[in-house]
N, C-alpha and C positions, 0 to 999 in steps of 0.2 A: 467376312472376318471383321470388318469395321462395325457392323451391326451387333455382332456378338460382344465386342469390346464396349460399345456404348451401353448395351443392356447390362453387362456386368458392372460398369461404372455407375449406372443409374441405381441398380440394386444395392450396391455398396453405400451410396449416398443415402438411399432410403433407410437402410438399416441404421446408419449413424444418426440420422435425424430422429428416427423412431425410438431410439434408446435414450434420448435426452442429451446426446453429445453436443457440446458447444466448446468453442475455443476457450482456453484457460482464462484469458484476460477479458473476455467478452461479458458485458453486463447489459441488461435491458433497462435503461434509465427513462423516466417519463419525458414526454415532449416538453414540459415546462422547464426542464433542466438543460435544454439545448444551448442556451447562452449563459454560461456560468463564470462568475468571478471567484478568485481565491484570495482570501485576506488572512493576514497573520503569519504568513510564512514567506521568506524571501524566494522570489521566483528563480534564483540562482542556487539555492540550497539543494542538497540531494533530494530531500522530501518534496520541495516545490517542483523541481524538474521532473521527477518520476510521476508525481501526481498529474501534472499538466500533460505529459506524454500519454499516460493511460486514459485520461479523460478524452483527449483528442483522438486517441485510437478507438474510442467507443462512440465517436461522432459528436462529441460535445465541443462547442466552440468556447475556448477560454478567453474572456474579454475583460475589459476594465469594469469596475463596479457600476459606473454610470450607464453602461450599455448592457448590463446583465439582467436576466430575468430572475436569477437566484444567486445568492452569495454564500459560498462555502467558507465558513470562518474556522480557522485553526488557532487555538490558544494553548497556553501553558505547554509548549513543546519542550520536552525535557529529555536529555540523554545523560545517563549516569553510568559509571563503572564503579561497582562496589566490591570490596573485599569479601569473598565468600568463605575461604578457609586458609589456614596457615599450616605448613608442614610441621609435624610434631618433632621431626628429626632436626631440621635446619632452622626452624623458626621463621622461614621466609614464606612469601605468598605462594600458595598452591593453586587456588582457584579464584576467579573473578566472576561476578554476575553483571551482565549488561542489562540495563533497563531503559526502554525508550517509550515515552508516553506523549499523548496529545489529546486535547479536548476539542471535539468537533461539534459544530452546529450549522444549521442551514436556515437562511431567512430569505424572504423575497425582497424585491427592491423597495417596497414600502416599509420594510422592517418587521413584518409579521413572521413569527417563528414557524418554520415548516418542519424542522427537526430540532428538538431541544438538545442542549449541550449534553454530550455524553463522552466519557473517557474511553480511549483506546490505548491498549498497552501491549508491549512485546517484551518478553524476558528471555535471555539466553545466558548460559553459563559455560565457561571453558576453563581448561587446565592451563595454568601458567607455567611454562617451562623455563627455568632460570638459565638453562644451558642453550636455549634456542630463542632468544628474545626477538630476533627479526621474524622468525616464523610465527611466533606467538602474536606479534603485532599485525602480521598479515592475516592471521586467523581472526583477530578482533575486527579488522577492517571488513573482512568478508561477512562476518556475523552482523555487523552494523548494516551493511548493504542489504542483507537478507531481511533484517528487521524493518528497514524502510520499505522494501517490497511488500512485506506482509502488512504493514500499516496502511499502505496505499490500497492493497486489496481489501482490507477491513473497511476503509472509507468508502470504496466503491460498492461493497456489499450493503453497507448501511444506507447509502443513497438509493440503491436498487430496492431494498426492503421498504423504504419510505414511499417509493413510487407505487 
């Protein structure tokens, strides 16, 4: 009975690996990226914390710039909420658009550019309910968190593509 379970488990694992399955957050980064510093974002901000966690989860040691082999630089980090539409009946806000953007680049410790500066953007829109302001605020907070997750994913995919 145990041999049968092991055989089934082995076949299942073989099928998953054969179809290209990999964990959602897993990326294959080059060996030269194993000691990385992050500049331009507060390590205590939502973006800084999530990026550090995801890098560490992929085997990258996040260190100070003096000890790093590569430096990930994030600039022009911008989060905006823009008015998207107004109700024709009441003249009050009906929809907002959330815009989160960052400019990323990678350089080695000597200052040589490994990945030229490139913009990353996330856009979301949502309906603003005047009668449920608290729920709408919670919706905006959740959308912002999702946007940060997606930006971190974009950063990791760019790093992987560079490798």
